[in-house]
C-alpha positions in Angstrom: 112.5 97.5 -215.4 115.1 100.4 -215.1 112.3 102.8 -213.9 111.4 100.5 -211.0 115.0 99.8 -210.1 115.7 103.6 -210.0 112.7 104.3 -207.9 113.6 101.6 -205.3 117.2 102.7 -205.2 116.1 106.3 -204.7 113.8 105.5 -201.8 116.4 103.2 -200.2 118.8 106.2 -200.1 116.2 108.5 -198.6 114.8 108.6 -195.1 112.2 106.0 -196.0 114.8 103.3 -195.5 114.7 103.7 -191.7 110.9 103.2 -191.8 111.2 100.1 -194.0 114.0 98.6 -192.0 111.9 99.2 -188.8 108.9 97.5 -190.3 110.9 94.6 -191.4 112.3 94.1 -187.9 108.6 94.2 -186.6 107.7 91.4 -189.0 110.6 89.2 -187.9 109.9 89.8 -184.2 106.2 89.0 -184.7 107.1 85.6 -186.1 108.8 84.7 -182.8 105.8 85.5 -180.7 102.9 83.5 -179.3 100.3 81.5 -181.2 97.8 84.0 -180.0 99.6 87.0 -181.6 100.3 85.1 -184.8 96.7 84.1 -185.0 95.6 87.8 -184.6 97.9 88.6 -187.5 96.3 85.8 -189.6 92.8 87.3 -188.8 94.0 90.7 -189.9 95.0 89.4 -193.3 91.6 87.7 -193.6 90.0 91.1 -192.9 92.1 93.1 -195.4 90.9 91.1 -198.5 89.1 93.6 -200.6 89.4 96.0 -197.7 91.7 98.8 -196.6 94.8 97.8 -194.6 94.7 100.8 -192.3 91.0 100.1 -191.4 91.9 96.4 -190.9 94.7 97.5 -188.5 92.3 99.6 -186.4 89.8 96.8 -186.2 92.6 94.4 -185.2 93.6 96.7 -182.4 90.0 97.2 -181.2 89.1 93.4 -181.2 92.3 92.2 -179.6 92.0 88.7 -178.3 88.3 88.7 -179.5 89.4 87.0 -182.6 89.7 83.8 -180.6 87.2 84.4 -177.7 84.0 86.0 -179.3 81.2 83.9 -180.5 80.6 84.0 -184.3 77.6 86.3 -183.7 79.5 88.6 -181.4 82.4 88.8 -183.8 80.1 89.7 -186.7 78.5 92.4 -184.6 81.9 93.9 -183.7 83.0 93.8 -187.3 79.9 95.6 -188.3 80.2 98.3 -185.5 83.8 98.9 -186.5 82.8 99.4 -190.1 84.0 96.3 -192.0 82.7 95.9 -195.4 81.9 92.2 -195.1 81.2 91.4 -191.4 79.3 88.2 -191.9 81.7 86.3 -194.1 84.8 87.5 -192.5 83.5 86.5 -189.1 82.7 83.1 -190.5 86.2 82.7 -191.9 87.9 83.8 -188.7 85.7 81.5 -186.6 86.6 78.5 -188.8 90.3 79.4 -188.7 90.2 79.0 -184.9 90.8 75.3 -185.4 94.4 76.2 -186.2 94.7 78.6 -183.4 96.8 76.6 -181.0 99.2 75.1 -183.5 99.6 77.8 -186.2 103.1 78.9 -185.4 104.4 75.2 -185.2 102.4 74.3 -188.4 104.0 77.3 -190.4 107.5 76.5 -189.1 107.3 72.8 -190.0 107.2 73.5 -193.7 110.8 74.9 -193.8 109.7 77.3 -196.7 107.5 80.2 -197.3 106.2 78.7 -200.5 105.2 75.5 -198.8 103.6 77.2 -195.9 101.6 79.4 -198.4 100.3 76.4 -200.3 99.0 75.0 -196.9 97.4 78.2 -196.0 95.5 78.6 -199.2 94.3 75.0 -199.0 93.4 75.1 -195.3 92.3 78.5 -194.3 89.1 79.8 -195.9 89.4 83.6 -196.9 93.1 83.4 -197.8 94.2 83.4 -201.5 97.7 83.8 -202.6 97.9 87.4 -201.9 96.5 87.2 -198.4 98.5 84.1 -197.5 101.6 86.0 -198.8 100.8 89.0 -196.8 100.4 87.0 -193.6 103.6 85.1 -194.1 105.4 88.4 -194.8 104.0 90.0 -191.7 105.5 87.1 -189.5 109.0 87.4 -191.1 109.1 85.5 -194.4 110.8 87.7 -196.9 110.7 85.6 -200.1 107.0 86.0 -201.1 105.3 88.7 -203.1 102.1 90.5 -202.1 100.5 91.3 -205.5 97.7 93.7 -205.5 96.4 96.3 -207.8 99.0 98.8 -206.7 101.8 96.4 -207.7 100.0 95.4 -210.9 99.5 99.0 -211.9 103.2 99.9 -211.4 104.5 96.8 -213.3 102.0 97.6 -216.1 103.0 101.3 -216.2 106.7 100.2 -216.7 105.8 97.7 -219.4 106.9 94.6 -217.5 103.5 92.8 -217.5 100.1 92.9 -219.2 97.3 93.4 -216.7 95.7 90.1 -216.1 92.0 89.7 -216.3 91.9 87.5 -213.4 94.8 86.7 -211.0 94.9 82.9 -211.1 97.6 80.9 -209.3 99.5 80.6 -212.6 99.4 84.3 -213.2 100.2 85.1 -209.6 103.3 83.1 -209.7 104.4 84.5 -213.0 104.2 88.1 -211.6 106.0 87.0 -208.5 108.7 85.7 -210.7 109.0 89.2 -212.3 109.3 90.8 -208.8 112.0 88.3 -207.8 114.1 89.3 -210.8 113.7 93.0 -209.6 114.5 92.2 -206.1 117.6 90.1 -207.1 119.0 93.0 -209.2 118.4 95.4 -206.2 119.9 92.9 -203.6 116.6 93.0 -201.7 114.2 90.6 -200.4 110.6 90.5 -201.9 109.4 91.8 -198.5 111.7 94.9 -198.6 110.9 95.6 -202.2 107.2 95.4 -201.6 107.4 98.1 -198.8 109.3 100.4 -201.2 106.9 99.9 -204.0 103.9 100.3 -201.8 105.4 103.6 -200.5 105.9 104.9 -204.0 102.3 104.2 -204.8 100.6 105.3 -201.5 103.1 107.3 -199.6 102.9 105.0 -196.5 104.8 102.3 -195.0 102.2 100.0 -193.6 102.1 96.2 -192.8 
């Protein structure tokens, strides 16, 4: 654990802190915006499953309100034009998620906790697993959930904190999230803040 603690402290004491703090403010502000904007972020997180976040961001910007207005066929075509790896299935997931479009913000807020909201998302929005649901909630201001992808698993394994799981089941996801919570507590950080520092250490970028 000491290696990760040292890494996070070093980054927090560097110029990266300003970028991380700015990104966290963006997340909190997005959570206060309209259902339309929050739905767009949900769609972004559907797109980024097994796909690069930066490319997902560009697609989100290009499509804009089309996530809620384009027909399923039109959305598939746009995703294909913009280079998404899975245009058909992602368009299908987004079209199905539209049933939550007008009430998404209120529904999420009604649970009172990120954990409960995540369970609802995984059960009710096709295309979202624990990672994607956590990603979405983090991006709208929930700071207490871990986004566990191969970058995070690689880092924890390298420091001897976990054994690489063969599959990331719900039980295993929550176990690894528990490890990250202990790290965050020792650092006096939220999981959202810790994730941005660890992501930067692995990729050299502070993305959403």
